C-alpha positions as CSV (number, residue, x, y, z in Angstrom):
1,X,-35.2,-25.5,20.9
2,X,-36.9,-27.9,18.5
3,X,-35.3,-29.5,15.4
4,X,-36.2,-26.2,12.8
5,X,-34.9,-24.0,15.3
6,X,-31.5,-25.9,15.5
7,X,-31.6,-26.4,11.3
8,X,-32.2,-23.0,11.5
9,X,-28.8,-22.0,13.8
10,X,-26.9,-24.4,12.1
11,X,-27.4,-23.0,8.8
12,X,-27.1,-19.8,10.1
13,X,-23.4,-21.0,11.1
14,X,-22.8,-22.3,8.2
15,X,-23.1,-19.1,6.7
16,X,-21.3,-17.2,8.9
17,X,-18.5,-19.9,8.0
18,X,-18.6,-19.7,4.5
19,X,-18.6,-15.8,4.5
20,X,-15.5,-15.8,6.6
21,X,-13.7,-18.9,4.8
22,X,-14.8,-16.5,1.6
23,X,-13.1,-13.3,3.2
24,X,-10.0,-15.3,3.8
25,X,-9.7,-16.4,0.2
26,X,-10.0,-12.7,-0.5
27,X,-7.3,-11.8,1.4
28,X,-4.9,-14.4,0.9
29,X,-5.6,-13.4,-3.2
30,X,-5.1,-9.6,-2.2
31,X,-1.6,-10.8,-0.4
32,X,-0.6,-12.6,-3.2
33,X,-1.3,-10.2,-5.5
34,X,0.3,-7.1,-3.5
35,X,3.6,-9.8,-3.2
36,X,3.7,-10.1,-7.2
37,X,3.6,-6.6,-7.2
38,X,6.6,-6.0,-5.1
39,X,8.4,-8.6,-6.7
40,X,7.9,-6.7,-9.8
41,X,8.7,-3.3,-8.3
42,X,11.8,-4.8,-6.9
43,X,13.0,-6.7,-10.3
44,X,12.3,-3.4,-12.1
45,X,14.6,-1.3,-9.6
46,X,17.3,-3.8,-9.7
47,X,17.4,-3.6,-13.7
48,X,17.0,0.4,-13.4
49,X,20.3,0.0,-11.5
50,X,22.3,-2.2,-13.4
51,X,21.6,-0.1,-16.5
52,X,22.2,3.0,-14.4
53,X,25.7,1.6,-13.1
54,X,26.3,0.3,-16.8
55,X,25.9,3.7,-18.2
56,X,28.4,5.3,-15.5
57,X,31.0,2.7,-16.2
58,X,30.9,3.4,-19.9
59,X,31.2,7.3,-18.8
60,X,34.1,6.9,-16.6
61,X,36.0,4.6,-19.3
62,X,35.2,7.3,-21.7
63,X,36.3,9.7,-19.4
64,X,39.5,7.9,-19.0
65,X,40.1,7.3,-22.4
66,X,39.7,11.4,-23.6
67,X,42.7,11.8,-20.7
68,X,44.8,9.5,-21.9
69,X,44.7,10.8,-25.3
70,X,44.7,14.3,-24.2
71,X,48.2,13.4,-22.0
72,X,49.6,11.4,-25.2
């Protein structure tokens, strides 16, 4: 194999390596984006549950107060 062929082979291998690094970076970026999306969804779900609990507590307190008033 002459020098020119070796150079072409090395360039081709370097090109493949560059493509693999690029694909790895794209995959990692997608994973990070997915993780952030999941964290946002989880946070919204927690907020929604907390709000629903607060509404339920308010309803229960209101019902209890009405019951006490009716008894009195």
